[in-house]
C-alpha positions as semicolon CSV with decimal commas, in nm:
position;residue;x (nm);y (nm);z (nm)
1;M;-1,858;2,598;-2,961
2;S;-1,777;2,897;-2,740
3;A;-1,709;2,967;-2,376
4;R;-1,950;3,164;-2,157
5;D;-1,768;3,486;-2,236
6;G;-1,813;3,427;-2,609
7;T;-1,453;3,327;-2,691
8;P;-1,414;3,016;-2,904
9;V;-1,312;2,695;-2,726
10;D;-1,060;2,462;-2,882
11;K;-1,183;2,103;-2,854
12;Q;-0,826;1,973;-2,861
13;E;-0,736;2,188;-2,557
14;L;-1,044;2,065;-2,372
15;A;-0,954;1,704;-2,447
16;E;-0,597;1,757;-2,325
17;E;-0,723;1,923;-2,007
18;R;-0,958;1,632;-1,938
19;T;-0,673;1,387;-1,999
20;D;-0,447;1,578;-1,761
21;L;-0,715;1,576;-1,493
22;A;-0,775;1,204;-1,543
23;E;-0,403;1,138;-1,501
24;D;-0,404;1,340;-1,178
25;R;-0,703;1,140;-1,050
26;T;-0,519;0,820;-1,133
27;L;-0,214;0,934;-0,934
28;M;-0,434;1,008;-0,635
29;A;-0,603;0,668;-0,673
30;V;-0,263;0,498;-0,672
31;E;-0,182;0,674;-0,345
32;R;-0,514;0,571;-0,187
33;T;-0,472;0,214;-0,306
34;M;-0,124;0,196;-0,155
35;A;-0,263;0,323;0,176
36;S;-0,532;0,053;0,162
37;W;-0,277;-0,221;0,102
38;M;-0,064;-0,092;0,388
39;G;-0,369;-0,111;0,611
40;A;-0,440;-0,465;0,491
41;S;-0,085;-0,572;0,570
42;M;-0,107;-0,421;0,919
43;G;-0,434;-0,608;0,961
44;A;-0,256;-0,933;0,870
45;I;0,008;-0,853;1,133
46;G;-0,271;-0,800;1,387
47;V;-0,436;-1,129;1,295
48;G;-0,103;-1,309;1,332
49;L;-0,037;-1,158;1,673
50;G;-0,394;-1,221;1,782
51;F;-0,380;-1,581;1,673
52;R;-0,057;-1,631;1,862
53;A;-0,200;-1,466;2,175
54;I;-0,533;-1,652;2,173
55;F;-0,408;-1,996;2,073
56;G;-0,069;-1,986;2,244
57;E;-0,140;-2,297;2,452
58;V;-0,236;-2,518;2,157
59;Q;-0,036;-2,838;2,115
60;P;0,207;-2,878;1,947
61;P;0,347;-2,543;2,067
62;W;0,501;-2,455;1,732
63;L;0,163;-2,460;1,551
64;P;0,033;-2,117;1,669
65;R;0,376;-1,968;1,598
66;L;0,373;-2,116;1,248
67;I;0,026;-1,978;1,175
68;A;0,126;-1,636;1,311
69;T;0,438;-1,650;1,093
70;F;0,220;-1,718;0,790
71;F;0,026;-1,397;0,852
72;M;0,349;-1,200;0,906
73;V;0,492;-1,328;0,579
74;L;0,163;-1,250;0,408
75;A;0,183;-0,893;0,541
76;I;0,539;-0,855;0,409
77;V;0,447;-0,988;0,065
78;V;0,137;-0,767;0,042
79;V;0,304;-0,442;0,144
80;I;0,620;-0,489;-0,065
81;S;0,429;-0,590;-0,378
82;A;0,188;-0,298;-0,331
83;Q;0,480;-0,058;-0,293
84;R;0,644;-0,187;-0,611
85;R;0,323;-0,158;-0,810
86;A;0,254;0,192;-0,677
87;C;0,605;0,318;-0,750
88;H;0,591;0,171;-1,099
89;A;0,258;0,344;-1,167
90;I;0,384;0,674;-1,028
91;K;0,690;0,655;-1,251
92;R;0,473;0,599;-1,561
93;L;0,229;0,881;-1,489
94;S;0,297;1,252;-1,481
95;S;0,125;1,499;-1,254
96;N;-0,032;1,811;-1,396
97;H;-0,228;1,991;-1,125
98;V;-0,148;1,788;-0,811
99;D;0,171;1,693;-0,634
100;P;0,256;1,329;-0,710
101;P;0,292;1,085;-0,422
102;N;0,644;1,063;-0,286
103;S;0,788;0,728;-0,399
104;G;1,058;0,748;-0,134
105;G;0,799;0,792;0,138
106;L;0,602;0,496;0,010
107;R;0,918;0,284;0,014
108;I;1,004;0,389;0,370
109;A;0,653;0,310;0,490
110;A;0,640;-0,026;0,311
111;Y;0,981;-0,141;0,425
112;G;0,907;-0,016;0,777
113;I;0,593;-0,231;0,793
114;A;0,783;-0,526;0,645
115;A;1,068;-0,485;0,896
116;G;0,818;-0,464;1,182
117;A;0,651;-0,786;1,067
118;A;0,990;-0,958;1,038
119;I;1,094;-0,843;1,386
120;L;0,764;-0,962;1,532
121;T;0,811;-1,299;1,363
122;V;1,154;-1,340;1,521
123;A;1,015;-1,231;1,857
124;I;0,732;-1,487;1,835
125;W;0,982;-1,768;1,776
126;V;1,251;-1,654;2,020
127;F;1,063;-1,509;2,315
128;F;0,740;-1,716;2,322
129;E;0,853;-2,071;2,382
C-alpha cells in the first residue's frame, strides 16, 4: 500500500491515527452528552417551577410544593451524576488533536445548576405559603 505521492504507508501508523481520532471524537461526545444532561436538569427545574406556579392553589397546599421539590431533586441528581460520569470519562481518555473538555468548568456548571435548584426549593417552601 502506498500514499498518493508514492511513499509507502505503514498500516500500524494508520491504525494508531484512526484510534487517536476515535478517542478525540469520544471526548467531544462526552462534552456534548454533559451539555444535554445539563439541559435536561434545567428542564426539570422549569417543570418544577411551572407545576408550582400553575397548581399553586391545589389543596392541600403542600402538595404542589412537594411535587416541585421532586423535580428540583431530580434535576440535582441528574446534573451531579452526569458531571461525575463525564469527569470520569475525561480522566480515562487522552486527547490527541483536540483540547479536552475542562473538568473544572463542568464541575462549576453542574454544581451551579444544583445550587440553583436547591435555592429554588428552599424559596418554594419558605416564600410561597
